[in-house]
C-alpha positions as semicolon CSV with decimal commas, in nm:
position;residue;x (nm);y (nm);z (nm)
1;M;-12,413;1,205;-3,054
2;S;-12,786;1,085;-3,130
3;L;-12,858;0,699;-3,100
4;L;-12,873;0,635;-3,490
5;G;-12,472;0,836;-3,499
6;L;-12,294;0,539;-3,351
7;P;-12,150;0,291;-3,597
8;L;-12,342;-0,008;-3,682
9;D;-12,101;-0,246;-3,510
10;I;-12,132;-0,074;-3,199
11;L;-12,515;-0,094;-3,224
12;T;-12,512;-0,463;-3,299
13;F;-12,319;-0,495;-2,948
14;L;-12,575;-0,274;-2,762
15;P;-12,806;-0,568;-2,681
16;A;-12,571;-0,760;-2,544
17;Y;-12,618;-0,524;-2,262
18;F;-13,032;-0,543;-2,244
19;D;-13,172;-0,723;-1,919
20;N;-13,455;-0,873;-2,193
21;L;-13,628;-0,937;-2,536
22;R;-13,872;-0,663;-2,453
23;T;-13,626;-0,347;-2,415
24;L;-13,467;-0,492;-2,771
25;I;-13,816;-0,534;-2,919
26;Q;-13,926;-0,167;-2,852
27;L;-13,577;-0,042;-2,950
28;Q;-13,622;-0,182;-3,283
29;A;-14,003;-0,074;-3,314
30;T;-13,850;0,298;-3,270
31;C;-13,729;0,327;-3,634
32;R;-13,693;0,155;-3,973
33;A;-13,294;0,250;-3,931
34;L;-13,278;0,069;-3,578
35;Y;-13,505;-0,220;-3,665
36;A;-13,266;-0,304;-3,994
37;A;-12,969;-0,217;-3,770
38;L;-13,075;-0,477;-3,482
39;E;-13,183;-0,715;-3,707
40;R;-12,802;-0,834;-3,708
41;I;-12,759;-0,894;-3,352
42;S;-12,551;-1,192;-3,290
43;P;-12,782;-1,512;-3,258
44;R;-12,569;-1,579;-2,909
45;T;-12,676;-1,278;-2,789
46;I;-13,045;-1,341;-2,883
47;L;-13,044;-1,656;-2,724
48;A;-12,889;-1,483;-2,400
49;L;-13,159;-1,243;-2,385
50;A;-13,421;-1,509;-2,448
51;V;-13,312;-1,673;-2,141
52;R;-13,268;-1,367;-1,931
53;S;-13,645;-1,294;-2,026
54;D;-13,757;-1,589;-1,917
55;F;-13,576;-1,579;-1,575
56;K;-13,692;-1,292;-1,513
57;Q;-14,082;-1,409;-1,624
58;S;-14,071;-1,715;-1,427
59;K;-13,999;-1,508;-1,123
60;A;-14,327;-1,373;-1,156
61;W;-14,517;-1,668;-1,305
62;G;-14,324;-1,952;-1,021
63;S;-14,217;-2,219;-1,314
64;R;-14,007;-2,207;-1,600
65;P;-14,186;-2,382;-1,937
66;W;-14,023;-2,148;-2,195
67;V;-13,681;-2,293;-2,099
68;H;-13,796;-2,666;-2,240
69;T;-13,934;-2,453;-2,595
70;L;-13,561;-2,254;-2,609
71;A;-13,381;-2,596;-2,524
72;L;-13,588;-2,781;-2,779
73;A;-13,484;-2,463;-3,062
74;V;-13,128;-2,522;-2,993
75;A;-13,079;-2,897;-2,974
76;G;-12,987;-2,952;-3,342
77;Q;-12,711;-2,707;-3,316
78;V;-12,604;-2,825;-2,976
79;S;-12,644;-3,188;-3,126
80;D;-12,464;-3,077;-3,437
81;W;-12,138;-2,928;-3,229
82;A;-12,107;-3,224;-3,087
83;V;-12,095;-3,445;-3,357
84;G;-11,754;-3,657;-3,420
85;D;-11,542;-3,494;-3,136
86;L;-11,501;-3,671;-2,850
87;A;-11,493;-3,386;-2,568
88;R;-11,775;-3,187;-2,707
89;T;-11,962;-3,576;-2,667
90;T;-11,874;-3,532;-2,323
91;R;-11,968;-3,212;-2,233
92;L;-12,323;-3,298;-2,448
93;Q;-12,385;-3,610;-2,212
94;G;-12,272;-3,404;-1,892
95;A;-12,545;-3,136;-2,060
96;F;-12,795;-3,415;-2,055
97;Q;-12,766;-3,480;-1,722
98;H;-12,916;-3,193;-1,593
99;G;-13,207;-3,146;-1,850
100;S;-13,318;-2,879;-2,068
101;R;-13,136;-2,636;-1,839
102;G;-12,826;-2,807;-1,872
103;I;-12,890;-2,814;-2,264
104;L;-12,955;-2,459;-2,313
105;M;-12,647;-2,357;-2,089
106;L;-12,419;-2,552;-2,321
107;A;-12,640;-2,393;-2,605
108;L;-12,560;-2,007;-2,446
109;E;-12,154;-2,105;-2,567
110;V;-12,195;-2,267;-2,857
111;A;-12,555;-2,182;-3,051
112;G;-12,778;-1,923;-3,096
113;L;-13,129;-1,760;-3,224
114;T;-13,252;-1,528;-3,479
115;L;-13,517;-1,307;-3,394
116;A;-13,715;-1,464;-3,677
117;D;-13,612;-1,803;-3,516
118;L;-13,771;-1,680;-3,174
119;R;-14,080;-1,539;-3,370
120;D;-14,176;-1,893;-3,556
121;L;-14,174;-2,021;-3,199
122;C;-14,385;-1,769;-3,059
123;V;-14,654;-1,822;-3,337
124;D;-14,618;-2,204;-3,317
125;D;-14,689;-2,243;-2,977
126;S;-14,924;-1,934;-2,936
127;S;-15,173;-2,145;-2,803
128;S;-15,050;-2,191;-2,477
129;N;-14,867;-1,978;-2,173
130;S;-14,539;-2,121;-2,251
131;G;-14,434;-1,880;-2,507
132;P;-14,228;-1,520;-2,357
133;G;-14,561;-1,332;-2,335
134;P;-14,527;-0,992;-2,339
135;Y;-14,166;-1,001;-2,488
136;M;-14,227;-1,085;-2,853
137;E;-14,598;-1,044;-2,881
138;N;-14,760;-0,863;-3,196
139;Y;-14,392;-0,836;-3,331
140;S;-14,296;-0,798;-3,675
141;S;-14,143;-0,664;-3,900
142;P;-14,140;-0,274;-4,057
143;A;-14,320;-0,474;-4,410
144;G;-14,586;-0,579;-4,162
145;G;-14,678;-0,241;-4,044
146;H;-14,532;-0,244;-3,691
147;A;-14,167;-0,024;-3,589
């Protein structure tokens, strides 16, 4: 059976087993059918891939600038999750004690990012080296001529 023969729900779960965004983007770039199927991935899975990509990248660079950008990108969702619930607010306060990484670790449980969100982050931050580097470069939709 070919990859395209798999049911859509299985295709959308595959990225949870990828080790970084590059793998997802390369698979999406193989054909329009996979691009369309993989656009439906859970935002939590995409956030987890972005975090895993950052970890691999930071080992090579010796720094973690992207963790701050990701934490800021999901901070509003995490805040919305915590508002009005004392237990959640307490968890959020605990996450703040660990800085951006703490917020991001909590966000992995309660928030997410879409691929469009990541594209926007990369475009807005393209003038510096704090983005995800090769994982999102030159990434566009099939309408833009890619995939």
